[in-house]
C-alpha positions in Angstrom: -16.4 -7.6 23.0 -13.3 -7.3 25.1 -11.9 -10.4 23.5 -12.3 -8.9 20.0 -10.8 -5.6 21.0 -7.8 -7.4 22.5 -7.4 -9.4 19.3 -7.4 -6.1 17.2 -4.9 -4.5 19.6 -2.6 -7.4 19.4 -2.8 -7.8 15.6 -2.7 -4.3 14.1 -1.2 -5.7 10.9 -4.1 -8.1 10.4 -6.5 -5.1 10.8 -4.5 -3.2 8.1 -4.4 -6.2 5.7 -8.2 -6.9 6.2 -8.9 -3.2 5.7 -6.9 -3.0 2.5 -8.7 -6.0 1.0 -12.1 -4.6 2.0 -11.2 -1.4 0.3 -10.3 -3.3 -2.9 -13.7 -5.0 -2.8 -15.6 -1.9 -1.9 -14.1 0.6 -4.3 -16.1 -0.6 -7.4 -19.3 -0.1 -5.5 -18.3 3.4 -4.7 -17.1 4.5 -8.2 -20.2 6.7 -8.8 -20.2 8.2 -5.3 -17.9 11.1 -4.5 -18.6 10.9 -0.7 -18.0 7.1 -0.8 -14.7 7.4 -2.5 -13.6 10.2 -0.2 -14.6 8.3 2.9 -12.8 5.2 1.6 -9.6 7.1 1.0 -9.7 8.7 4.5 -10.5 5.3 6.2 -7.6 3.7 4.3 -5.1 6.2 5.5 -6.4 6.0 9.1 -6.0 2.2 9.0 -2.4 2.6 7.8 -1.6 5.2 10.4 -3.1 3.0 13.2 -1.2 -0.1 12.1 2.0 1.9 11.8 1.6 3.5 15.2 1.1 0.0 16.7 4.2 -1.6 15.2 6.6 1.3 15.1 6.3 3.5 18.1 9.0 6.0 17.3 9.2 9.9 17.1 9.6 9.5 13.3 6.0 8.5 13.0 4.8 11.9 14.2 6.9 13.8 11.6 5.8 11.5 8.8 2.2 11.8 9.9 2.4 15.6 9.8 4.5 16.0 6.7 2.8 13.4 4.5 -0.1 11.7 6.3 -2.1 14.8 7.1 -1.8 16.3 3.6 -2.4 12.9 2.0 -5.7 12.7 3.9 -6.8 16.1 2.7 -5.9 15.3 -0.9 -7.5 11.9 -0.7 -10.8 13.8 -0.2 -10.0 16.5 -2.8 -9.0 13.9 -5.4 -12.3 12.0 -4.8 -14.2 15.3 -5.5 -12.1 16.2 -8.6 -10.6 12.9 -9.9 -9.6 14.4 -13.3 -7.9 17.6 -12.2 -4.3 17.0 -13.0 -2.6 19.2 -10.4 -4.8 17.7 -7.6 -3.9 14.1 -8.7 -0.2 15.0 -9.0 -0.1 16.7 -5.6 -2.0 13.8 -4.0 0.6 11.4 -5.4 3.5 13.6 -4.1 2.2 13.0 -0.5 0.8 9.5 -0.9 3.8 7.8 -2.5 6.4 8.7 0.1 3.9 8.1 2.9 3.1 4.6 1.7 6.7 3.8 1.0 7.6 4.8 4.5 4.9 2.7 5.9 6.1 -0.3 4.0 9.7 0.3 5.1 8.6 0.6 8.7 6.6 -2.7 8.5 9.4 -4.5 6.9 11.8 -3.2 9.6 9.2 -4.5 12.1 9.4 -7.9 10.4 13.2 -8.0 10.7 13.5 -6.6 14.2 14.2 -10.1 15.8 14.6 -13.7 15.1 11.0 -14.7 16.1 8.0 -14.8 13.9 4.8 -13.8 15.6 1.3 -14.1 14.1 1.0 -10.4 13.6 4.3 -10.4 11.7 2.8 -13.0 9.3 -0.1 -10.6 8.7 2.4 -7.7 8.4 4.0 -9.6 5.5 0.8 -9.3 3.5 0.0 -5.8 4.7 3.3 -4.4 3.7 2.9 -6.0 0.3 -0.5 -4.3 -0.3 0.9 -1.0 0.9 3.6 -1.1 -1.7 1.0 -1.8 -4.4 -0.9 1.3 -3.2 2.2 3.4 -3.4 2.9 2.4 -7.0 -0.8 3.0 -8.0 -0.4 6.6 -6.9 2.9 6.8 -8.7 1.3 5.6 -11.9 -1.4 8.3 -11.4 1.3 10.9 -11.3 3.1 9.4 -14.3 -0.2 9.6 -16.2 -0.5 13.3 -15.4 3.1 14.2 -16.3 3.2 12.1 -19.5 -0.4 11.8 -20.9 -1.0 8.6 -22.7 1.4 6.6 -20.6 -1.1 3.8 -20.3 -2.9 4.3 -23.5 -6.2 6.0 -22.7 -6.6 7.9 -19.4 -7.0 5.3 -16.7 -9.1 5.6 -13.5 -7.2 5.2 -10.2 -8.7 1.7 -9.5 -7.4 0.5 -12.9 -4.0 1.7 -12.0 -4.3 -0.1 -8.6 -5.2 -3.3 -10.6 -2.1 -2.7 -12.8 0.0 -2.3 -9.7 -1.1 -5.5 -8.0 -0.7 -7.6 -11.2 2.8 -6.1 -11.7 3.9 -6.5 -8.1 2.8 -10.1 -8.0 4.2 -10.8 -11.5 1.1 -12.7 -12.6 0.9 -10.9 -15.9 -2.9 -10.8 -15.9 -3.4 -7.1 -16.5 -5.0 -5.9 -19.7 -3.6 -2.4 -18.9 -0.1 -2.0 -20.2 2.5 0.9 -20.1 2.8 2.5 -23.6 5.3 5.2 -23.1 8.9 4.6 -22.1 8.6 6.6 -18.8 5.7 4.5 -17.7 7.5 1.3 -18.6 10.5 2.3 -16.5 8.4 2.7 -13.4 6.6 -0.6 -14.1 10.1 -2.3 -14.3 10.9 -0.8 -10.9 7.7 -2.4 -9.4 8.5 -5.7 -11.0 12.0 -5.7 -9.4 10.4 -4.6 -6.0 8.0 -7.6 -6.2 10.8 -10.1 -6.9 13.0 -8.7 -4.1 10.1 -8.7 -1.7 9.5 -12.4 -2.2 13.2 -13.2 -2.3 14.1 -11.3 0.9 11.1 -10.8 3.1 9.0 -13.9 2.4 12.0 -16.2 2.1 13.3 -15.0 5.5 10.0 -15.5 7.3 9.6 -19.0 5.8 13.1 -19.8 7.0 12.5 -18.5 10.5 9.2 -20.3 10.7 10.8 -23.6 9.6 13.6 -23.1 12.1 11.0 -22.6 14.9 9.1 -25.7 13.8 12.2 -27.8 13.7 14.5 -26.6 16.5 18.1 -27.8 16.4 18.9 -30.6 18.9 
């Protein structure tokens, strides 16, 4: 047991990445359960906070947790109870989007803090990517409230998460498309973010890993 606890402590980004992927798989099973959706939302935020606290031990974390993390947790439960109440969805996005973007920024900063690539930093590469996808999913939910019909018919949050992942990865598999101009502009921003993430973050880690595997003589 001690061995597993040590592994979790030493690899918080792996815990976050695994938790994000489990949430993706579990959400369809919880669609009809309000307590299930609420619990999943709270656990998701706790995972993010735990990983962030582990990789970025700074005073800023406390302020972000209080200003965005705590209200986001409350509205994650509220939104699960009333998923079609516009102002609740919009307010939830107001807290979730900056919170997740801060988390992704902090994790990317963690990746760039030195010239070494640890195993946890490799996991952080994937975890930061999924966090960005979550941020845009909440952003799309807000867009849908402000401009009804942005994605055709009203979309469930999990559908918007699916759109976010397919946009960020640029695979083009989504059958959900932005219809209105405002929605398309935000989708373009996520496409650019996905390209830059691969170009800057992933390419840098690959370069550092290759340098470590083939040291200069």
